[in-house]
C-alpha positions in Angstrom: 20.0 22.5 -2.5 19.5 24.8 -5.4 21.8 27.7 -5.5 22.8 30.2 -8.1 26.6 31.5 -7.2 26.3 32.1 -3.5 22.8 32.8 -3.5 20.2 29.8 -2.0 17.0 29.5 -4.0 14.0 28.2 -2.6 13.7 24.5 -3.5 10.6 24.9 -5.0 12.1 26.9 -7.8 11.4 25.1 -10.9 13.6 24.4 -14.0 10.8 24.2 -16.5 13.1 23.3 -19.8 15.2 21.0 -18.2 14.2 17.9 -20.5 13.3 20.3 -23.7 17.3 20.2 -25.1 18.9 18.1 -27.4 22.7 17.8 -27.4 22.5 17.3 -31.4 22.3 19.7 -34.1 20.6 18.5 -37.3 19.9 19.7 -40.7 18.4 18.1 -43.9 18.3 19.5 -47.7 17.3 18.0 -50.8 19.4 17.7 -53.9 17.9 18.9 -57.4 17.9 15.1 -58.0 15.6 14.4 -54.8 18.4 12.8 -52.7 18.3 13.9 -49.1 21.6 15.1 -47.5 21.7 15.1 -43.7 24.2 16.8 -41.5 24.5 16.1 -37.9 26.7 17.2 -35.0 26.9 17.0 -31.5 26.6 20.2 -29.3 28.9 21.2 -26.6 27.3 23.6 -24.0 24.2 25.9 -24.7 21.7 24.1 -22.5 19.0 26.6 -21.9 18.1 26.9 -18.0 14.8 28.5 -17.5 14.1 28.7 -13.5 10.6 30.0 -12.6 9.0 31.2 -9.3 5.5 30.5 -9.9 2.4 31.8 -8.3 1.2 29.1 -5.7 4.3 27.1 -5.6 7.4 29.6 -5.1 7.8 33.3 -4.0 11.1 34.8 -4.1 11.5 37.6 -1.5 12.8 41.0 -2.1 16.5 40.2 -1.2 16.7 37.3 -3.8 14.8 39.3 -6.5 17.4 42.1 -5.7 20.4 39.4 -5.8 19.4 38.0 -8.8 19.1 41.4 -10.8 22.6 42.3 -9.3 24.1 39.0 -10.9 22.4 39.5 -14.3 23.7 43.1 -14.6 27.3 41.6 -14.8 28.0 41.1 -18.3 29.6 37.6 -19.1 29.8 36.8 -15.6 29.8 32.9 -15.2 28.1 31.4 -12.0 28.0 27.7 -11.0 24.4 26.5 -10.4 23.7 23.5 -7.9 20.5 21.8 -8.9 20.7 18.9 -6.2 23.7 16.8 -6.9 24.5 18.5 -10.3 26.7 21.6 -10.8 26.4 23.4 -14.0 28.5 26.8 -15.3 26.0 29.2 -16.4 25.5 32.8 -17.9 22.4 35.1 -18.2 20.5 34.6 -21.4 20.6 38.3 -22.5 20.0 37.2 -26.0 16.5 36.5 -25.1 15.6 39.7 -22.9 14.6 40.2 -20.2 17.1 37.8 -18.7 15.3 38.3 -15.5 11.8 39.4 -15.0 9.9 39.5 -11.8 6.4 40.4 -10.7 5.1 41.3 -7.1 2.4 38.5 -5.9 0.5 41.6 -4.8 1.1 45.4 -4.9 3.4 46.9 -2.3 4.1 43.2 -0.9 8.0 42.1 -1.1 7.0 38.7 -2.5 7.6 37.8 -6.4 7.0 35.6 -8.8 9.5 35.6 -12.1 11.8 33.9 -14.5 15.4 33.5 -14.7 16.8 32.7 -18.1 20.4 31.3 -18.0 22.4 28.9 -20.4 24.7 26.2 -19.4 28.2 26.3 -21.1 
């Protein structure tokens, strides 16, 4: 089951950046003598979660779109994201606007494709 808060998402919703995140931050610099200095630290949280309803794969109906937009309008709200057997606490990624974006599949038709940007804490 795929669920955000109390909202059940279509099973065909895709998490497109699920395997594009590393839990480690690293920075390297060279000293004037040419020696490499490396700093490395494990990260806790901050995993991007980008959910996509892609044309030909998934359409969201108007009720789902309005529910997602209402959730995104709650500043700082934390929602549980259930993805199969896993559960993550997420917030909407307002630092990369827009946090939610939807387009109708056809004009005046209440089926939408779009993107939901979240971040797991």
